[in-house]
Each structure stands twice: as structure tokens, then as C-alpha cells.
N, CA and C atoms as a LAMMPS dump frame, in Angstrom:
ITEM: TIMESTEP
0
ITEM: NUMBER OF ATOMS
495
ITEM: BOX BOUNDS ff ff ff
-5.0000000000000000e+02 5.0000000000000000e+02
-5.0000000000000000e+02 5.0000000000000000e+02
-5.0000000000000000e+02 5.0000000000000000e+02
ITEM: ATOMS id mol type element x y z
1 1 1 N -29.19 257.779 -232.954
2 1 2 C -29.534 258.78 -233.639
3 1 3 C -29.188 258.295 -235.162
4 2 1 N -28.01 257.689 -235.434
5 2 2 C -27.453 257.225 -236.546
6 2 3 C -28.212 256.051 -237.136
7 3 1 N -28.84 255.337 -236.249
8 3 2 C -29.598 254.225 -236.484
9 3 3 C -30.964 254.588 -237.13
10 4 1 N -31.374 255.567 -237.046
11 4 2 C -32.8 256.269 -237.107
12 4 3 C -32.478 256.723 -238.819
13 5 1 N -31.441 257.427 -238.997
14 5 2 C -30.947 257.905 -240.273
15 5 3 C -30.87 256.617 -241.013
16 6 1 N -30.008 255.588 -240.832
17 6 2 C -29.927 254.424 -241.791
18 6 3 C -31.498 254.032 -241.881
19 7 1 N -32.195 253.487 -240.97
20 7 2 C -33.428 253.113 -241.323
21 7 3 C -34.516 253.919 -242.221
22 8 1 N -34.381 255.224 -241.982
23 8 2 C -35.026 256.05 -243.027
24 8 3 C -34.565 256.104 -244.326
25 9 1 N -33.191 255.97 -244.415
26 9 2 C -32.574 255.746 -245.91
27 9 3 C -33.077 254.409 -246.6
28 10 1 N -33.186 253.338 -245.539
29 10 2 C -33.451 251.884 -246.086
30 10 3 C -34.847 251.989 -246.541
31 11 1 N -35.82 252.649 -245.776
32 11 2 C -36.977 252.815 -246.425
33 11 3 C -37.281 253.413 -247.518
34 12 1 N -36.421 254.413 -247.547
35 12 2 C -36.417 255.189 -249.008
36 12 3 C -36.205 254.64 -250.402
37 13 1 N -35.168 253.736 -250.05
38 13 2 C -34.569 252.85 -251.199
39 13 3 C -35.355 251.701 -251.413
40 14 1 N -36.525 251.033 -250.771
41 14 2 C -37.233 249.944 -251.161
42 14 3 C -38.173 250.282 -252.244
43 15 1 N -38.149 249.715 -253.278
44 15 2 C -39.133 249.922 -254.317
45 15 3 C -40.296 249.533 -253.849
46 16 1 N -41.445 250.357 -254.469
47 16 2 C -42.851 249.983 -254.241
48 16 3 C -43.5 249.38 -255.464
49 17 1 N -44.504 248.611 -255.506
50 17 2 C -44.696 247.872 -256.684
51 17 3 C -45.621 246.732 -256.139
52 18 1 N -46.357 246.038 -257.082
53 18 2 C -47.46 245.035 -257.011
54 18 3 C -46.907 243.85 -257.246
55 19 1 N -47.306 242.906 -256.257
56 19 2 C -46.704 241.453 -256.314
57 19 3 C -47.669 240.803 -257.315
58 20 1 N -47.065 239.635 -257.839
59 20 2 C -47.592 238.853 -258.935
60 20 3 C -49.052 238.403 -258.339
61 21 1 N -49.558 238.047 -257.307
62 21 2 C -50.901 237.675 -256.927
63 21 3 C -51.701 238.786 -256.926
64 22 1 N -51.133 240.105 -256.732
65 22 2 C -52.219 241.256 -256.628
66 22 3 C -52.318 241.501 -257.96
67 23 1 N -51.468 241.552 -258.928
68 23 2 C -51.696 241.601 -260.518
69 23 3 C -52.831 240.582 -260.951
70 24 1 N -52.659 239.364 -260.619
71 24 2 C -53.355 238.512 -260.932
72 24 3 C -54.875 238.334 -260.477
73 25 1 N -54.994 239.004 -259.493
74 25 2 C -56.593 239.134 -258.883
75 25 3 C -56.989 240.409 -259.762
76 26 1 N -56.223 241.447 -260.04
77 26 2 C -56.762 242.718 -260.763
78 26 3 C -57.377 242.352 -261.947
79 27 1 N -56.142 241.323 -262.639
80 27 2 C -56.781 240.971 -264.138
81 27 3 C -57.973 240.034 -263.992
82 28 1 N -58.185 239.074 -262.863
83 28 2 C -59.448 238.471 -262.899
84 28 3 C -60.457 239.177 -262.599
85 29 1 N -60.415 240.297 -261.816
86 29 2 C -61.787 241.214 -261.663
87 29 3 C -62.086 242.018 -262.898
88 30 1 N -61.269 242.434 -263.8
89 30 2 C -61.219 242.864 -264.913
90 30 3 C -61.922 242.092 -265.995
91 31 1 N -61.536 240.587 -266.091
92 31 2 C -62.119 239.614 -266.991
93 31 3 C -63.353 239.471 -266.549
94 32 1 N -63.758 239.501 -265.315
95 32 2 C -65.09 239.213 -264.801
96 32 3 C -65.709 240.337 -265.207
97 33 1 N -65.704 241.383 -264.923
98 33 2 C -66.496 242.714 -265.354
99 33 3 C -66.487 242.729 -267.02
100 34 1 N -65.502 242.554 -267.653
101 34 2 C -65.657 242.58 -269.151
102 34 3 C -66.647 241.379 -269.452
103 35 1 N -66.537 240.326 -269.246
104 35 2 C -67.509 239.32 -269.574
105 35 3 C -69.069 239.63 -269.419
106 36 1 N -69.181 239.944 -268.084
107 36 2 C -70.415 240.693 -267.841
108 36 3 C -70.931 241.631 -268.643
109 37 1 N -70.277 242.744 -269.24
110 37 2 C -70.303 243.732 -270.117
111 37 3 C -70.683 242.984 -271.318
112 38 1 N -69.866 242.486 -271.905
113 38 2 C -70.382 241.74 -273.265
114 38 3 C -71.541 240.934 -273.243
115 39 1 N -71.689 240.263 -272.237
116 39 2 C -72.87 239.701 -272.137
117 39 3 C -74.06 240.426 -272.518
118 40 1 N -74.35 241.401 -271.637
119 40 2 C -75.334 242.461 -271.487
120 40 3 C -75.353 243.106 -272.849
121 41 1 N -74.289 243.551 -273.549
122 41 2 C -74.145 244.254 -274.929
123 41 3 C -74.89 243.098 -275.761
124 42 1 N -74.236 241.774 -275.962
125 42 2 C -74.87 240.754 -276.83
126 42 3 C -76.41 240.525 -276.455
127 43 1 N -76.682 240.532 -275.524
128 43 2 C -78.297 240.335 -275.06
129 43 3 C -79.128 241.508 -275.725
130 44 1 N -78.503 242.756 -275.748
131 44 2 C -79.208 244.059 -275.97
132 44 3 C -79.188 243.91 -277.676
133 45 1 N -78.287 243.263 -278.187
134 45 2 C -78.119 243.119 -279.781
135 45 3 C -79.212 242.218 -280.082
136 46 1 N -79.228 240.962 -279.597
137 46 2 C -80.145 240.222 -279.963
138 46 3 C -81.472 240.602 -279.886
139 47 1 N -82.172 241.158 -278.505
140 47 2 C -83.303 241.952 -278.427
141 47 3 C -83.558 242.918 -279.59
142 48 1 N -82.651 243.736 -279.834
143 48 2 C -83.011 244.634 -280.787
144 48 3 C -83.208 244.07 -282.088
145 49 1 N -82.629 242.83 -282.505
146 49 2 C -82.786 242.627 -283.83
147 49 3 C -84.439 241.559 -283.665
148 50 1 N -84.757 241.297 -282.666
149 50 2 C -85.891 240.56 -282.653
150 50 3 C -86.84 241.42 -282.848
151 51 1 N -86.833 242.859 -282.107
152 51 2 C -87.718 243.804 -282.239
153 51 3 C -87.891 244.235 -283.352
154 52 1 N -86.392 244.433 -284.178
155 52 2 C -86.608 245.102 -285.672
156 52 3 C -87.444 243.761 -286.414
157 53 1 N -87.556 242.484 -286.143
158 53 2 C -88.129 241.563 -287.214
159 53 3 C -89.642 241.765 -286.918
160 54 1 N -89.922 241.88 -285.456
161 54 2 C -91.391 242.113 -285.215
162 54 3 C -92.15 243.457 -285.819
163 55 1 N -91.387 244.298 -286.012
164 55 2 C -91.694 245.59 -286.678
165 55 3 C -91.951 245.388 -288.161
166 56 1 N -90.631 244.593 -288.784
167 56 2 C -90.861 244.417 -290.023
168 56 3 C -91.985 243.772 -290.538
169 57 1 N -92.322 242.551 -289.637
170 57 2 C -93.748 241.745 -290.083
171 57 3 C -94.817 242.8 -289.992
172 58 1 N -94.88 243.593 -288.769
173 58 2 C -96.021 244.546 -288.531
174 58 3 C -96.404 245.307 -289.981
175 59 1 N -95.405 245.929 -290.464
176 59 2 C -95.315 246.392 -291.524
177 59 3 C -95.643 245.832 -292.94
178 60 1 N -95.242 244.662 -293.214
179 60 2 C -95.57 243.892 -294.168
180 60 3 C -97.106 243.71 -294.102
181 61 1 N -97.374 243.187 -292.759
182 61 2 C -98.898 242.939 -292.68
183 61 3 C -99.766 243.839 -293.019
184 62 1 N -99.456 245.101 -292.695
185 62 2 C -100.33 246.374 -292.998
186 62 3 C -100.32 246.375 -294.677
187 63 1 N -98.996 246.179 -295.231
188 63 2 C -98.774 246.16 -296.672
189 63 3 C -99.85 245.157 -297.218
190 64 1 N -99.576 243.999 -296.798
191 64 2 C -100.346 242.725 -297.698
192 64 3 C -102.134 243.122 -297.241
193 65 1 N -102.278 243.793 -296.217
194 65 2 C -103.728 243.76 -295.967
195 65 3 C -104.251 245.068 -297.014
196 66 1 N -103.302 246.086 -297.101
197 66 2 C -103.58 247.11 -297.874
198 66 3 C -103.888 246.654 -299.575
199 67 1 N -102.863 245.806 -299.752
200 67 2 C -102.886 245.144 -301.177
201 67 3 C -104.208 244.208 -301.337
202 68 1 N -104.51 243.395 -300.341
203 68 2 C -105.853 242.727 -300.349
204 68 3 C -106.815 243.536 -300.356
205 69 1 N -106.955 244.486 -299.887
206 69 2 C -108.07 245.322 -300.027
207 69 3 C -108.333 245.806 -301.38
208 70 1 N -107.386 246.385 -302.097
209 70 2 C -107.377 247.141 -303.365
210 70 3 C -107.664 245.817 -304.433
211 71 1 N -106.988 244.678 -304.364
212 71 2 C -107.059 243.624 -305.23
213 71 3 C -107.982 242.636 -305.21
214 72 1 N -108.535 242.333 -303.717
215 72 2 C -109.385 241.153 -303.698
216 72 3 C -108.468 239.863 -303.579
217 73 1 N -107.344 239.881 -303.762
218 73 2 C -106.781 238.3 -303.379
219 73 3 C -105.265 238.866 -302.709
220 74 1 N -104.514 237.783 -302.365
221 74 2 C -103.293 238.024 -301.874
222 74 3 C -102.119 238.418 -302.846
223 75 1 N -101.072 239.116 -302.472
224 75 2 C -100.043 239.118 -303.159
225 75 3 C -99.313 238.134 -303.83
226 76 1 N -98.826 237.982 -304.985
227 76 2 C -98.231 236.766 -305.866
228 76 3 C -97.228 236.163 -304.913
229 77 1 N -97.409 234.834 -304.83
230 77 2 C -96.466 233.883 -304.198
231 77 3 C -96.445 232.591 -305.229
232 78 1 N -95.348 232.648 -306.003
233 78 2 C -95.369 231.495 -307.031
234 78 3 C -95.495 230.2 -306.731
235 79 1 N -95.001 229.802 -305.512
236 79 2 C -95.347 228.392 -305.264
237 79 3 C -96.652 227.957 -304.888
238 80 1 N -97.645 229.078 -305.048
239 80 2 C -98.948 228.713 -304.619
240 80 3 C -99.588 228.744 -303.147
241 81 1 N -98.322 228.73 -302.419
242 81 2 C -98.767 228.822 -300.919
243 81 3 C -97.641 229.126 -299.73
244 82 1 N -96.398 228.976 -300.454
245 82 2 C -95.363 229.412 -299.431
246 82 3 C -94.285 230.36 -300.112
247 83 1 N -93.795 231.3 -299.565
248 83 2 C -92.722 232.184 -300.053
249 83 3 C -91.745 232.612 -299.09
250 84 1 N -90.301 232.571 -299.656
251 84 2 C -89.307 233.133 -298.848
252 84 3 C -89.435 234.485 -299.291
253 85 1 N -89.712 235.436 -298.335
254 85 2 C -89.904 236.83 -298.649
255 85 3 C -88.532 237.462 -299.488
256 86 1 N -87.314 237.328 -299.015
257 86 2 C -86.407 237.697 -299.417
258 86 3 C -85.163 236.934 -300.082
259 87 1 N -85.498 235.866 -300.266
260 87 2 C -84.612 234.543 -300.978
261 87 3 C -84.726 234.421 -302.517
262 88 1 N -83.618 235.328 -303.084
263 88 2 C -83.664 235.681 -304.567
264 88 3 C -83.442 234.21 -305.077
265 89 1 N -82.539 233.086 -304.37
266 89 2 C -82.262 232.107 -305.3
267 89 3 C -83.307 231.267 -305.45
268 90 1 N -84.425 231.401 -304.592
269 90 2 C -85.61 230.295 -304.642
270 90 3 C -86.736 230.611 -305.685
271 91 1 N -86.395 232.149 -306.173
272 91 2 C -87.537 232.575 -307.172
273 91 3 C -88.601 232.884 -306.747
274 92 1 N -88.956 233.01 -305.618
275 92 2 C -90.367 233.179 -304.966
276 92 3 C -90.59 234.652 -304.55
277 93 1 N -89.629 235.243 -303.954
278 93 2 C -89.617 236.332 -303.428
279 93 3 C -89.687 237.662 -303.995
280 94 1 N -89.286 237.689 -305.351
281 94 2 C -89.136 238.752 -306.247
282 94 3 C -90.652 239.3 -306.696
283 95 1 N -91.659 238.213 -307.012
284 95 2 C -93.066 238.635 -307.275
285 95 3 C -93.469 239.258 -306.089
286 96 1 N -93.427 238.455 -305.016
287 96 2 C -94.096 239.037 -303.818
288 96 3 C -93.72 240.833 -303.487
289 97 1 N -92.421 240.771 -303.622
290 97 2 C -91.717 242.001 -303.143
291 97 3 C -92.447 242.987 -304.283
292 98 1 N -92.398 242.644 -305.515
293 98 2 C -93.003 243.515 -306.433
294 98 3 C -94.64 243.773 -306.349
295 99 1 N -95.06 242.965 -305.947
296 99 2 C -96.797 243.192 -305.605
297 99 3 C -96.667 244.355 -304.421
298 100 1 N -95.851 244.129 -303.247
299 100 2 C -95.927 245.193 -302.074
300 100 3 C -95.435 246.337 -302.259
301 101 1 N -94.466 246.55 -303.391
302 101 2 C -93.871 247.708 -303.856
303 101 3 C -94.729 249.039 -303.628
304 102 1 N -95.936 249.123 -304.232
305 102 2 C -96.664 250.475 -304.307
306 102 3 C -97.112 250.722 -302.516
307 103 1 N -96.96 249.711 -301.757
308 103 2 C -97.219 249.816 -300.38
309 103 3 C -96.349 249.973 -299.157
310 104 1 N -95.088 249.75 -299.667
311 104 2 C -93.973 249.563 -298.755
312 104 3 C -92.643 250.203 -299.864
313 105 1 N -92.269 251.243 -299.669
314 105 2 C -91.184 251.787 -300.558
315 105 3 C -89.869 250.921 -300.265
316 106 1 N -89.604 250.174 -299.21
317 106 2 C -88.581 249.205 -299.053
318 106 3 C -89.129 247.935 -298.265
319 107 1 N -88.876 247.079 -298.554
320 107 2 C -89.31 245.82 -297.724
321 107 3 C -87.969 245.434 -297.011
322 108 1 N -88.175 245.709 -295.755
323 108 2 C -87.089 245.337 -294.872
324 108 3 C -86.873 243.811 -294.667
325 109 1 N -85.757 243.455 -294.6
326 109 2 C -85.297 241.989 -294.68
327 109 3 C -84.734 241.538 -293.387
328 110 1 N -84.99 240.213 -293.055
329 110 2 C -84.346 239.782 -291.684
330 110 3 C -82.955 240.154 -291.61
331 111 1 N -82.585 240.79 -290.364
332 111 2 C -81.109 241.133 -290.09
333 111 3 C -80.184 240.37 -290.223
334 112 1 N -80.422 239.351 -290.194
335 112 2 C -79.231 238.167 -290.177
336 112 3 C -79.574 236.92 -291.096
337 113 1 N -80.723 236.809 -291.703
338 113 2 C -81.039 235.655 -292.471
339 113 3 C -81.587 236.098 -293.982
340 114 1 N -81.402 237.181 -294.159
341 114 2 C -82.126 237.701 -295.619
342 114 3 C -81.267 236.986 -296.67
343 115 1 N -81.875 236.354 -297.663
344 115 2 C -81.254 235.741 -298.691
345 115 3 C -80.776 234.301 -298.457
346 116 1 N -81.3 233.703 -297.412
347 116 2 C -81.047 232.409 -296.724
348 116 3 C -82.36 231.91 -296.575
349 117 1 N -82.363 230.595 -296.635
350 117 2 C -83.416 229.811 -296.147
351 117 3 C -83.75 230.187 -294.622
352 118 1 N -84.942 230.588 -294.212
353 118 2 C -85.151 231.014 -292.768
354 118 3 C -85.546 232.288 -292.767
355 119 1 N -85.397 233.01 -293.972
356 119 2 C -85.899 234.428 -293.516
357 119 3 C -87.37 234.542 -293.479
358 120 1 N -88.043 235.498 -293.552
359 120 2 C -89.504 235.857 -293.377
360 120 3 C -90.034 234.973 -294.418
361 121 1 N -91.201 234.183 -293.906
362 121 2 C -92.084 233.2 -294.645
363 121 3 C -93.5 233.806 -294.829
364 122 1 N -93.763 234.071 -296.106
365 122 2 C -95.33 234.284 -296.072
366 122 3 C -96.018 232.946 -296.518
367 123 1 N -97.205 232.398 -296.018
368 123 2 C -97.663 231.364 -296.21
369 123 3 C -99.355 231.909 -296.287
370 124 1 N -99.543 231.431 -297.518
371 124 2 C -100.955 231.771 -298.23
372 124 3 C -102.062 230.787 -297.857
373 125 1 N -102.746 231.047 -296.664
374 125 2 C -103.753 230.021 -296.373
375 125 3 C -105.337 229.77 -297.2
376 126 1 N -105.598 231.02 -297.436
377 126 2 C -106.838 231.376 -298.27
378 126 3 C -106.858 232.38 -299.251
379 127 1 N -106.434 232.407 -300.32
380 127 2 C -106.452 233.67 -301.248
381 127 3 C -107.424 234.602 -301.208
382 128 1 N -108.408 234.207 -301.731
383 128 2 C -109.749 234.766 -302.041
384 128 3 C -110.322 235.42 -300.611
385 129 1 N -109.805 234.742 -299.382
386 129 2 C -110.528 235.361 -298.175
387 129 3 C -109.45 236.331 -297.401
388 130 1 N -108.06 236.07 -298.036
389 130 2 C -107.227 237.01 -297.446
390 130 3 C -106.712 236.455 -296.168
391 131 1 N -106.666 235.269 -295.882
392 131 2 C -106.072 234.637 -294.928
393 131 3 C -104.717 234.11 -295.04
394 132 1 N -103.684 234.674 -294.269
395 132 2 C -102.406 234.028 -294.536
396 132 3 C -101.789 233.865 -293.179
397 133 1 N -100.341 233.633 -293.214
398 133 2 C -99.737 233.544 -292.038
399 133 3 C -98.157 233.985 -292.715
400 134 1 N -97.694 235.145 -291.939
401 134 2 C -96.257 235.521 -291.817
402 134 3 C -95.325 235.175 -290.677
403 135 1 N -93.968 234.691 -290.961
404 135 2 C -93.416 234.476 -289.925
405 135 3 C -92.039 234.913 -289.882
406 136 1 N -91.37 234.715 -289.035
407 136 2 C -89.858 234.893 -288.671
408 136 3 C -89.474 234.245 -287.547
409 137 1 N -88.079 233.972 -287.519
410 137 2 C -87.403 233.2 -286.396
411 137 3 C -86.751 233.927 -285.737
412 138 1 N -87.061 234.249 -284.563
413 138 2 C -86.6 235.182 -283.234
414 138 3 C -85.424 234.548 -282.748
415 139 1 N -84.537 235.152 -282.31
416 139 2 C -83.189 234.728 -281.972
417 139 3 C -83.519 234.139 -280.446
418 140 1 N -84.399 234.875 -279.798
419 140 2 C -85.031 234.576 -278.379
420 140 3 C -86.309 233.996 -278.467
421 141 1 N -86.468 232.706 -278.317
422 141 2 C -87.756 232.189 -278.617
423 141 3 C -88.736 232.846 -277.474
424 142 1 N -89.808 232.96 -278.061
425 142 2 C -91.134 233.407 -277.016
426 142 3 C -92.214 232.396 -276.94
427 143 1 N -92.266 232.013 -275.723
428 143 2 C -93.089 230.77 -275.414
429 143 3 C -94.568 231.334 -275.726
430 144 1 N -94.823 232.638 -275.7
431 144 2 C -96.197 232.934 -275.738
432 144 3 C -96.839 232.824 -277.356
433 145 1 N -95.81 232.938 -278.107
434 145 2 C -96.075 232.745 -279.711
435 145 3 C -96.258 231.142 -280.184
436 146 1 N -95.243 230.586 -279.463
437 146 2 C -95.188 229.024 -279.826
438 146 3 C -94.164 228.953 -281.333
439 147 1 N -94.193 227.773 -281.583
440 147 2 C -93.324 227.092 -282.533
441 147 3 C -94.332 226.447 -283.656
442 148 1 N -94.026 227.222 -285.137
443 148 2 C -95.137 226.65 -286.171
444 148 3 C -94.15 226.1 -287.082
445 149 1 N -94.435 224.829 -287.455
446 149 2 C -93.626 223.986 -288.212
447 149 3 C -94.196 223.875 -289.744
448 150 1 N -93.355 224.699 -290.534
449 150 2 C -93.759 224.416 -291.934
450 150 3 C -92.906 223.952 -292.752
451 151 1 N -92.451 222.944 -292.423
452 151 2 C -91.521 221.933 -293.02
453 151 3 C -91.878 221.212 -294.533
454 152 1 N -93.166 221.226 -294.444
455 152 2 C -93.447 221.129 -295.877
456 152 3 C -93.063 221.708 -296.909
457 153 1 N -93.124 223.038 -296.532
458 153 2 C -92.737 224.146 -297.826
459 153 3 C -91.399 224.949 -297.495
460 154 1 N -90.902 224.767 -296.117
461 154 2 C -89.488 225.357 -295.853
462 154 3 C -88.465 224.43 -295.94
463 155 1 N -88.273 223.227 -296.107
464 155 2 C -87.206 222.548 -296.307
465 155 3 C -86.566 222.171 -294.723
466 156 1 N -87.502 222.272 -293.847
467 156 2 C -87.456 221.631 -292.591
468 156 3 C -87.613 223.069 -291.483
469 157 1 N -87.347 224.309 -291.872
470 157 2 C -87.53 225.166 -290.92
471 157 3 C -88.613 225.475 -290.044
472 158 1 N -88.467 225.641 -288.872
473 158 2 C -89.235 225.855 -287.644
474 158 3 C -89.491 227.197 -287.357
475 159 1 N -90.396 227.934 -287.576
476 159 2 C -90.696 229.383 -287.206
477 159 3 C -91.02 229.296 -285.775
478 160 1 N -90.619 230.389 -285.013
479 160 2 C -91.013 230.569 -283.679
480 160 3 C -91.715 231.901 -283.463
481 161 1 N -92.163 232.599 -284.514
482 161 2 C -92.738 233.787 -284.175
483 161 3 C -93.766 233.957 -285.699
484 162 1 N -95.107 233.864 -285.546
485 162 2 C -95.883 233.847 -286.806
486 162 3 C -96.975 234.802 -285.994
487 163 1 N -97.437 235.803 -287.219
488 163 2 C -98.638 236.424 -287.364
489 163 3 C -99.654 235.823 -288.114
490 164 1 N -100.736 235.451 -287.614
491 164 2 C -101.884 235.092 -288.666
492 164 3 C -102.949 236.16 -288.931
493 165 1 N -103.452 236.188 -290.121
494 165 2 C -104.568 237.103 -290.592
495 165 3 C -105.647 236.357 -291.362
């Protein structure tokens, strides 16, 4: 009987806890789960920015078409054929934005590239017939739309999403 009491006392006095291996396994599992979650969040953010770019181009197409209907020619683009829409240092985007102001209260700019080379591009192919191309660089390349090389007027930029009118 006394041996039974001593065994119970020894069992109660043992400290319970995790071993180093168990802690490392738990930390590894948490790290794997965290990396998967971060990957999904980043991918969702990229898709969201690309969706915003497409919506911005659609709005600009509507404004450009309205401008053309009212005036019979395309909006001002001081280079004569290519304009970075939001790049103020190039000096080309301001006149274009001013022309579209009555049709768009605010011109939405590229979420990551505004004011830089590689922002939205307006390419005037036929001013009097109203033909033009407007492009954006998507973060997730769309094979359905293809790549458009406007390096002659963009300093080497290749756009992967363009709308042609």
C-alpha cells in the first residue's frame, strides 16, 4: 500500500510540458499554413489591381469615344502618337487628361505605376478616323490578349493588355 502512495506522489510531481521536437513540429506547421495564407492574399491583391486596371481602361475608352463623337478627332496627345497618360515628367499626359476632364471627373491612374514609365499608354493610330490603342501592364499576364511592343515610343516598355478601337 505504501508503494502505491509513493507512485501516486511521483506521478503528481512530474512536470508536464512539450518536448523540443514537438515545439519544432508545431512551429513548422504554423509556418506552412502562414505561407499558404500569405500566398493567397498576395495573389488576390494582384488580381484586384489587374481588375482595377481593366476597369480604368474601360472607363477611359468610353470617355475617349465620347470626346471623339463630340469633336471629330481624338484627345490631345502632344507626341503626335504616344502618350503616357499619368506621367507628368514626360509632359504628354496633362493635355490628354485635360481633354477628357469633361467626360471623366477623375482619371484613375495605374495602382502601382502612375507617374512612371509603364503607366497607361494611349497610342493614336488614326486621329480623324478615331482609331487608337490604349494599354496597361498587367501583373498577371493574360495569354488571351498577347504582348504589344510599343518600344518605339515607350522607351522599351512592352504592354501585355491593350484595347483597340
